[in-house]
C-alpha positions as CSV (number, residue, x, y, z in Angstrom):
1,M,-2.8,-14.1,-0.5
2,I,-4.2,-11.1,-2.5
3,A,-5.4,-8.1,-0.5
4,V,-8.1,-5.9,-2.1
5,I,-7.7,-2.5,-0.4
6,D,-10.9,-1.3,1.2
7,Y,-10.8,2.5,1.4
8,G,-14.6,2.9,1.1
9,M,-14.7,3.5,-2.7
10,G,-16.6,0.9,-4.8
11,N,-16.6,-2.5,-6.2
12,L,-15.0,-4.6,-3.4
13,R,-17.4,-7.6,-3.6
14,S,-17.3,-8.0,-7.4
15,I,-13.5,-7.9,-7.7
16,S,-13.0,-10.2,-4.7
17,K,-15.5,-12.7,-6.1
18,A,-13.7,-12.6,-9.5
19,I,-10.3,-13.2,-7.9
20,A,-11.6,-16.1,-5.9
21,Y,-13.3,-17.5,-9.0
22,V,-9.9,-17.7,-10.8
23,G,-8.3,-19.4,-7.8
24,G,-6.9,-16.5,-5.8
25,D,-6.8,-16.5,-2.0
26,V,-8.4,-13.1,-1.5
27,L,-9.0,-10.8,1.5
28,V,-10.8,-7.4,1.5
29,T,-9.0,-5.3,4.1
30,R,-7.8,-1.9,5.3
31,D,-5.7,-3.4,8.1
32,P,-2.1,-2.5,7.6
33,E,-0.8,-5.7,9.1
34,K,-2.9,-7.8,6.8
35,I,-1.8,-5.7,3.9
36,R,1.9,-6.4,4.9
37,K,1.2,-10.1,5.0
38,A,-0.3,-10.1,1.5
39,E,1.7,-11.4,-1.5
40,R,0.0,-8.9,-4.0
41,L,-2.4,-6.0,-3.8
42,V,-5.4,-4.7,-5.7
43,L,-6.5,-1.1,-5.5
44,P,-10.0,-0.9,-6.9
45,G,-12.4,2.0,-6.9
46,V,-15.5,3.8,-8.2
47,G,-16.2,7.4,-7.4
48,A,-14.5,10.8,-7.2
49,F,-10.7,11.2,-7.2
50,G,-10.7,13.8,-4.3
51,Q,-12.7,11.6,-2.0
52,G,-10.6,8.6,-2.9
53,I,-7.4,10.3,-1.9
54,A,-9.0,11.7,1.2
55,N,-10.1,8.2,2.3
56,L,-6.7,6.7,1.7
57,R,-5.3,9.4,4.0
58,S,-8.0,9.2,6.7
59,F,-7.6,5.4,6.9
60,G,-3.8,5.8,7.2
61,L,-3.3,3.6,4.1
62,I,-0.8,5.6,2.1
63,P,2.3,4.9,4.2
64,V,1.7,1.1,4.2
65,L,0.9,1.1,0.5
66,E,4.1,3.0,-0.3
67,E,6.1,0.6,1.9
68,E,4.7,-2.6,0.3
69,I,4.4,-1.4,-3.3
70,L,7.2,1.1,-3.8
71,L,9.8,-0.3,-1.5
72,K,9.0,-4.0,-1.3
73,K,7.8,-4.1,-4.9
74,K,4.7,-6.2,-4.3
75,P,2.6,-6.6,-7.4
76,L,-0.3,-4.1,-7.6
77,W,-3.3,-3.8,-9.9
78,G,-5.0,-0.5,-9.9
79,I,-8.5,-0.6,-11.3
80,C,-10.6,2.4,-12.6
81,L,-10.4,5.0,-9.9
82,G,-7.6,2.9,-8.4
83,M,-5.6,3.5,-11.6
84,Q,-6.3,7.2,-11.6
85,L,-5.1,7.6,-7.9
86,L,-1.6,6.5,-8.9
87,A,-1.2,9.7,-11.0
88,T,0.3,13.0,-10.1
89,S,-2.9,15.0,-10.1
90,S,-6.6,15.1,-11.2
91,E,-8.8,17.9,-12.3
92,E,-12.0,16.2,-11.1
93,F,-14.1,18.8,-9.2
94,G,-11.0,21.0,-8.6
95,R,-7.3,20.2,-8.5
96,H,-6.3,17.3,-6.4
97,A,-2.8,15.8,-5.7
98,G,-2.6,12.0,-6.3
99,L,-0.2,9.4,-5.0
100,N,2.3,10.5,-7.7
101,W,3.6,7.0,-8.2
102,I,3.2,7.4,-12.0
103,P,3.9,10.7,-13.8
104,A,0.4,11.5,-15.2
105,D,-2.6,13.8,-15.0
106,V,-6.2,12.8,-14.8
107,K,-8.3,14.7,-17.4
108,R,-12.0,14.9,-18.2
109,F,-13.3,13.7,-21.5
110,E,-14.2,16.8,-23.6
111,F,-16.2,16.5,-26.8
112,S,-17.9,18.8,-29.3
113,E,-21.7,18.4,-29.6
114,S,-21.1,17.0,-33.1
115,A,-19.2,14.1,-31.7
116,R,-22.4,12.8,-30.1
117,L,-20.4,10.9,-27.4
118,N,-21.7,10.7,-23.9
119,V,-19.8,11.4,-20.7
120,P,-19.4,9.2,-18.7
121,H,-18.0,6.6,-21.1
122,V,-20.0,3.5,-20.1
123,G,-20.1,0.1,-21.5
124,W,-18.0,-2.2,-23.7
125,N,-15.2,-0.9,-25.8
126,S,-12.2,-2.4,-27.6
127,V,-8.7,-2.2,-26.1
128,R,-5.6,-2.8,-28.3
129,F,-2.5,-4.0,-26.4
130,S,0.6,-2.6,-28.0
131,K,3.1,-4.3,-25.6
132,N,3.4,-7.7,-24.2
133,H,2.9,-8.0,-20.4
134,P,2.6,-11.0,-18.1
135,V,-0.9,-9.9,-17.0
136,T,-2.3,-9.3,-20.5
137,G,-0.7,-12.6,-21.6
138,S,-1.7,-13.6,-25.1
139,V,-4.5,-11.0,-25.4
140,K,-3.7,-8.6,-28.2
141,Q,-7.2,-7.0,-28.6
142,A,-10.4,-7.5,-26.8
143,D,-13.5,-5.8,-25.5
144,F,-13.6,-4.6,-21.9
145,Y,-16.2,-2.9,-19.7
146,F,-15.7,0.8,-18.8
147,V,-17.4,3.3,-16.5
148,H,-15.6,6.7,-16.3
149,S,-15.7,10.4,-17.1
150,Y,-12.0,11.0,-16.6
151,Y,-8.9,9.3,-18.1
152,V,-5.2,9.1,-17.4
153,R,-2.9,11.2,-19.5
154,L,0.6,9.8,-19.1
155,K,3.7,12.0,-19.2
156,N,5.7,9.0,-20.5
157,D,3.8,7.2,-23.2
158,D,6.3,4.3,-23.0
159,L,4.4,3.1,-19.9
160,T,1.2,2.6,-22.1
161,V,0.4,-1.1,-22.5
162,G,-3.1,-0.8,-24.0
163,T,-5.2,2.0,-25.6
164,C,-8.9,2.5,-26.3
165,D,-10.7,4.9,-28.7
166,Y,-13.4,7.1,-27.4
167,G,-13.5,10.3,-29.4
168,G,-9.7,9.8,-29.7
169,G,-7.2,7.4,-28.2
170,F,-6.6,7.2,-24.4
171,T,-4.6,5.0,-22.2
172,A,-6.7,2.1,-21.0
173,C,-3.8,0.2,-19.4
174,F,-0.3,1.1,-18.2
175,A,2.5,-0.7,-16.4
176,R,5.8,0.0,-14.7
177,D,7.8,-2.5,-12.8
178,N,5.5,-4.1,-10.3
179,I,2.6,-1.8,-11.0
180,F,-0.2,-2.7,-13.5
181,A,-3.3,-0.6,-13.9
182,T,-6.4,-0.5,-16.1
183,Q,-9.2,2.0,-16.6
184,F,-11.5,-0.9,-17.4
185,H,-13.0,-3.3,-15.0
186,P,-11.6,-6.9,-15.4
187,E,-14.2,-8.3,-13.0
188,K,-17.0,-7.1,-15.3
189,S,-15.2,-8.1,-18.5
190,Q,-16.2,-11.7,-18.7
191,E,-13.7,-14.4,-19.9
192,T,-10.9,-12.0,-21.0
193,G,-11.1,-10.1,-17.7
194,L,-11.0,-13.3,-15.7
195,E,-8.0,-14.6,-17.8
196,M,-6.1,-11.4,-16.9
197,L,-7.0,-11.7,-13.2
198,G,-5.7,-15.3,-13.3
199,N,-2.4,-14.0,-14.9
200,F,-2.2,-11.4,-12.1
201,C,-2.5,-14.1,-9.5
202,R,0.6,-15.8,-11.0
203,W,2.6,-12.6,-11.9
204,K,6.0,-12.3,-10.4
205,P,7.7,-9.1,-11.5
206,C,11.5,-9.1,-11.7
């Protein structure tokens, strides 16, 4: 069973429907006992970093997530805001401490007027995967759907699995051990996104 973590931030219905479509047994929950019974976890999210961390704390989810992901090593996919919350900190609307599971900072896109690039970065963009990973499978480069104004700046570039260009390269996907995360939305990325969700349903990290 795959638990999609409900902490009041975003796209729960669309991601759960996509997982079910590829054959996953999915449950949307914030119940610690149901999270403990799950085989793998998805941390989705749309919205502000500070509110996301506050919600995880107020619902008492951080201890059970640390137990299941950091100690028991259950597979996790962090999506969009869910990816960013894994970082050390964010500068979105002030300085906020993150879960600090991955050494990284969340930064805002900053462009000159001459670049003529909008913030937020919304729509389809190409991701190039520089490393093989069980979740990305055979995909080497494909278009995915993004909606974000902030991006993850890793302190260890070796964790980067895929990059995207938007006024310069940024990390669109990273992985470490049982943790996999994407800035893009697989549930909105048609066939390739669904293929990766299917791979996640079968992924068994060492």
